[in-house]
C-alpha positions in Angstrom: 76.9 -25.0 -90.0 75.7 -28.0 -88.1 78.3 -29.9 -89.8 80.9 -27.6 -89.0 80.1 -27.7 -85.2 79.8 -31.2 -85.1 83.3 -31.3 -86.3 84.3 -28.9 -83.9 85.8 -26.7 -86.5 83.8 -23.9 -84.6 83.2 -22.8 -81.0 80.0 -22.8 -79.1 79.7 -18.8 -79.1 80.4 -19.1 -82.9 77.8 -21.5 -83.7 75.1 -19.5 -81.4 76.1 -16.4 -83.3 76.0 -18.4 -87.1 72.6 -20.0 -85.6 71.7 -16.4 -85.3 72.4 -15.1 -88.3 70.7 -18.2 -89.9 67.2 -17.3 -88.4 67.7 -13.6 -88.4 68.3 -12.9 -84.6 70.4 -13.0 -81.6 70.6 -16.7 -80.3 71.4 -16.7 -76.6 72.9 -19.9 -74.6 69.9 -19.9 -72.8 67.6 -19.2 -75.9 69.5 -22.3 -77.3 69.0 -24.2 -74.0 65.5 -24.0 -73.8 64.6 -25.1 -77.2 66.8 -28.0 -77.4 65.7 -29.3 -74.0 62.2 -29.1 -75.7 63.4 -30.9 -78.7 64.6 -33.9 -76.6 62.5 -36.7 -75.9 64.3 -39.9 -73.8 63.2 -43.3 -74.8 62.5 -45.1 -71.4 62.5 -48.3 -72.8 66.1 -47.6 -74.0 67.0 -46.0 -70.8 65.9 -48.9 -68.8 68.2 -51.5 -71.5 71.4 -49.1 -70.6 70.7 -49.1 -66.8 71.0 -53.3 -67.4 73.7 -53.0 -69.6 75.5 -50.5 -67.4 75.5 -52.7 -64.4 77.5 -55.4 -66.5 79.4 -53.2 -69.2 81.0 -49.8 -69.4 78.8 -47.6 -71.5 79.1 -44.3 -73.5 77.4 -41.7 -75.5 78.9 -40.2 -78.7 76.8 -37.8 -80.5 77.1 -35.8 -83.9 76.8 -32.6 -81.9 79.1 -29.3 -80.8 80.5 -29.2 -77.2 77.8 -27.3 -75.9 75.4 -30.1 -75.6 77.9 -32.3 -73.8 78.7 -29.1 -71.8 75.2 -28.9 -71.0 73.9 -32.5 -70.6 72.5 -32.3 -67.1 70.1 -29.6 -68.3 69.2 -31.1 -71.6 69.0 -34.6 -70.6 69.2 -35.5 -67.0 68.4 -39.1 -67.3 71.3 -39.4 -69.8 73.5 -37.2 -67.7 72.5 -39.7 -64.5 73.2 -43.0 -66.6 76.2 -42.2 -68.7 77.6 -39.7 -66.2 81.2 -38.2 -67.7 81.0 -40.4 -70.5 79.1 -38.8 -72.8 81.2 -37.2 -76.1 80.2 -34.9 -78.7 82.2 -35.6 -82.0 83.3 -31.8 -81.7 85.7 -32.7 -78.8 87.4 -35.2 -81.3 88.0 -32.5 -84.3 85.4 -34.8 -86.7 82.1 -36.0 -86.9 80.3 -39.9 -87.3 81.1 -41.4 -89.7 84.7 -40.6 -90.1 87.0 -43.6 -88.5 88.9 -41.3 -85.9 85.8 -39.9 -84.3 85.3 -43.6 -82.7 88.8 -44.0 -82.3 89.5 -40.8 -80.4 86.2 -41.6 -78.3 87.8 -45.3 -77.8 91.0 -43.7 -76.5 89.3 -41.5 -74.3 87.6 -44.4 -72.5 90.6 -46.9 -72.6 88.8 -49.3 -74.6 89.5 -51.3 -78.0 87.6 -51.3 -81.0 87.2 -55.2 -81.3 85.2 -55.5 -77.8 82.8 -52.5 -78.4 79.6 -52.5 -79.8 78.5 -49.1 -81.2 74.5 -48.5 -81.9 73.3 -45.8 -83.7 69.9 -45.2 -85.7 71.8 -44.1 -88.8 73.2 -47.0 -91.1 75.9 -44.7 -92.2 77.3 -44.1 -88.5 77.0 -47.8 -87.8 79.0 -48.6 -91.2 81.5 -46.2 -90.5 81.9 -47.7 -86.7 82.8 -51.2 -88.2 85.1 -49.8 -90.7 86.7 -48.3 -87.9 86.9 -52.1 -86.4 84.1 -51.7 -83.8 80.8 -54.1 -83.8 77.9 -52.3 -85.0 74.0 -52.6 -84.6 71.7 -50.1 -86.4 68.8 -49.3 -83.9 65.3 -49.7 -85.1 63.5 -49.8 -81.8 63.9 -50.8 -78.2 62.7 -54.5 -78.7 65.1 -55.0 -81.8 68.0 -53.9 -80.0 66.9 -55.9 -76.2 66.9 -59.0 -78.8 70.5 -57.8 -80.3 72.1 -57.6 -76.8 70.8 -60.6 -75.7 72.1 -62.3 -78.7 75.2 -61.0 -77.9 75.1 -61.9 -74.6 75.4 -58.5 -73.3 72.0 -58.7 -71.1 
């Protein structure tokens, strides 16, 4: 179900209905928002790096999620909503999910940037490999410190 939602194959309402069926109870949007918000722990060190980057470069988020996440990002993760503004994209809006090349490329089209000038960062190697195969540069996130070093190595900070 999650994979279908991430790829935009089901709507938010269909997702909540399917989730309720799996859990054996009705799941409302409010229920989902409260539980999803409770599961999010912003990484303050990474957010600080993003603030530095955003002063010099365009930044965006591409998350494997259903559209409910981006539609409600201000509630779910206000710090991310503030830093990235309208540039928080759910894979569902592109009709596919990472690591499919078209997911990255459609996101880049939305941003109006080219793959060769884009650094993609993800904590899953498979997603970074997918980005690299789509023509982006990539970095596997392991820690804020390692990311800072990589950004400095690439002269982005």
